[in-house]
C-alpha positions in Angstrom: -27.9 -47.8 36.5 -27.3 -45.8 33.4 -24.5 -43.3 33.1 -25.0 -40.1 31.2 -22.7 -39.3 28.3 -20.5 -36.2 28.7 -21.3 -35.1 25.2 -24.8 -35.3 23.7 -25.4 -37.5 20.6 -26.0 -35.4 17.5 -28.6 -36.5 15.1 -28.4 -35.5 11.4 -31.2 -35.5 8.9 -30.7 -36.8 5.4 -30.0 -34.2 2.8 -32.7 -35.4 0.5 -35.5 -34.8 3.1 -37.3 -31.5 2.6 -38.8 -29.5 5.3 -42.5 -30.0 5.5 -43.1 -26.3 5.9 -43.4 -24.3 2.7 -40.6 -21.9 1.9 -41.2 -18.5 3.3 -39.9 -15.2 2.1 -37.4 -15.0 5.0 -36.0 -18.5 4.1 -35.4 -17.4 0.5 -33.9 -14.2 1.7 -31.6 -16.0 4.0 -30.4 -18.3 1.3 -29.9 -15.4 -1.1 -28.1 -13.5 1.5 -25.7 -16.4 2.2 -25.1 -16.8 -1.5 -24.4 -13.1 -1.8 -22.0 -13.3 1.1 -20.2 -16.3 -0.5 -19.8 -14.5 -3.8 -18.7 -11.3 -2.1 -16.0 -13.1 -0.1 -14.9 -15.0 -3.2 -14.5 -11.8 -5.2 -12.8 -10.2 -2.2 -10.3 -13.1 -2.0 -9.4 -12.5 -5.6 -8.9 -8.7 -4.9 -6.8 -9.5 -1.9 -4.6 -11.7 -4.0 -4.2 -8.9 -6.5 -3.4 -6.5 -3.6 -0.8 -8.9 -2.3 1.2 -8.4 -5.5 0.4 -4.8 -6.4 0.6 -3.6 -2.8 4.1 -5.2 -2.4 5.2 -3.6 -5.7 4.2 -0.2 -4.2 5.1 -0.8 -0.6 8.8 -1.7 -0.8 9.8 1.5 -2.7 7.6 3.6 -0.4 9.4 2.1 2.7 12.7 2.7 1.0 11.8 6.4 0.4 10.5 6.8 4.0 13.7 5.3 5.5 15.9 7.6 3.4 13.8 10.6 4.2 13.8 9.7 7.9 17.5 9.3 7.9 18.1 12.7 6.4 15.5 14.3 8.7 17.1 12.7 11.7 20.6 14.1 10.8 19.0 17.5 10.1 17.0 17.5 13.3 20.0 16.5 15.4 22.2 19.2 13.9 19.5 21.9 14.1 18.0 20.7 17.4 14.5 20.4 16.0 12.1 17.5 15.9 12.0 14.7 13.3 8.4 13.9 14.2 6.9 14.6 10.7 9.4 12.2 9.1 8.6 9.6 11.9 4.9 9.9 11.0 5.8 9.4 7.3 7.9 6.3 8.2 5.0 4.9 10.3 2.6 5.5 7.5 4.8 3.8 5.0 5.3 0.8 7.2 1.6 0.4 7.6 0.7 0.9 3.9 0.7 -2.8 2.9 -1.3 -4.0 5.9 -3.7 -1.0 5.6 -4.6 -2.2 2.1 -5.8 -5.6 3.4 -7.7 -4.0 6.3 -9.3 -1.5 4.1 -10.5 -4.1 1.6 -12.1 -6.3 4.3 -13.6 -3.3 6.1 -15.1 -1.9 2.9 -17.4 -4.9 2.4 -18.8 -5.2 5.8 -22.1 -3.5 6.3 -21.8 -0.3 8.3 -23.4 -0.1 11.8 -26.2 2.3 12.4 -24.0 5.1 13.8 -21.5 4.6 11.0 -24.2 4.9 8.3 -25.4 8.2 9.8 -21.8 9.6 10.0 -21.3 8.7 6.3 -24.5 10.4 5.2 -23.6 13.5 7.1 -20.0 13.7 6.0 -19.2 16.2 3.3 -17.7 14.7 0.2 -18.7 11.2 1.2 -18.7 10.1 -2.4 -15.0 9.2 -2.2 -13.3 11.1 -5.0 -9.9 9.8 -6.1 -7.0 12.2 -6.4 -4.7 11.1 -9.2 -1.5 13.0 -8.3 -0.5 10.8 -5.3 -1.3 7.7 -7.4 0.8 8.8 -10.3 3.6 9.9 -8.0 3.7 6.6 -6.1 3.4 4.5 -9.2 6.2 6.5 -11.0 8.5 6.2 -7.9 7.8 2.5 -7.6 8.5 1.9 -11.3 11.8 3.9 -11.0 12.9 1.9 -8.0 12.1 -1.4 -9.5 13.7 -0.4 -12.9 16.9 0.5 -11.1 16.8 -2.6 -9.0 16.3 -4.9 -12.0 18.7 -3.0 -14.2 21.5 -3.1 -11.5 21.2 -6.9 -11.2 21.8 -7.3 -14.9 18.5 -9.0 -15.6 17.4 -6.2 -17.8 19.4 -6.0 -21.0 17.5 -3.6 -23.3 17.0 -0.3 -21.6 15.4 2.9 -23.0 18.5 4.8 -21.7 21.6 2.9 -21.2 23.7 4.9 -18.7 26.8 2.9 -19.6 26.5 4.0 -23.2 26.3 7.7 -22.5 29.6 9.5 -23.0 29.7 10.9 -19.4 33.2 12.3 -19.8 32.0 14.6 -22.7 29.0 15.8 -20.8 30.8 16.5 -17.5 34.2 17.5 -18.6 33.5 21.2 -17.9 31.9 20.4 -14.5 35.2 19.2 -13.1 37.0 22.4 -14.2 34.1 24.5 -12.7 34.3 22.7 -9.3 38.1 23.1 -9.3 37.8 26.9 -9.9 35.5 27.4 -6.8 38.4 27.9 -4.3 40.0 30.5 -6.7 36.7 32.3 -6.8 36.5 32.6 -3.0 40.1 33.8 -2.8 39.5 36.5 -5.3 36.3 37.6 -3.5 38.0 38.0 -0.1 41.2 39.6 -1.4 39.7 42.7 -2.7 
């Protein structure tokens, strides 16, 4: 009595054997499509590695700004008994920024479904124009934060503006006198 195996035996053909059927257009198309997919995913992996660096460079200062803005908005909303919901949305957006870059890159190379293709064709301005103001603002903010961070650690020796070399006492000597005279100004206003 023979027992059956639980798993079937797999048989492999040698790689050097060619199919006896001539290549058809669909076979060539499938191979070209697979090659195209491999090249696309290879290029995407390079782009994702670039985003891992650039996105992190932009994300950390953005989260820092969102946390500071949320903290100020929270104090303000508590004192004025209003909502801090816009600052909360900004904080959520900043927290998702880095992950959203990866998701956007992967989703951008997948072919759209039939209903997505129709929606893209019908959408006004579907060409995807790039607005430069947010890009410049985010890049400038990130450069400022990283400049201050590197300068404060002492790793950066040569700076375009060395705050320690500026004679602050000469610049602000009159500011102290002006602030000190404010109480006298209010006394004079309310006396007369």
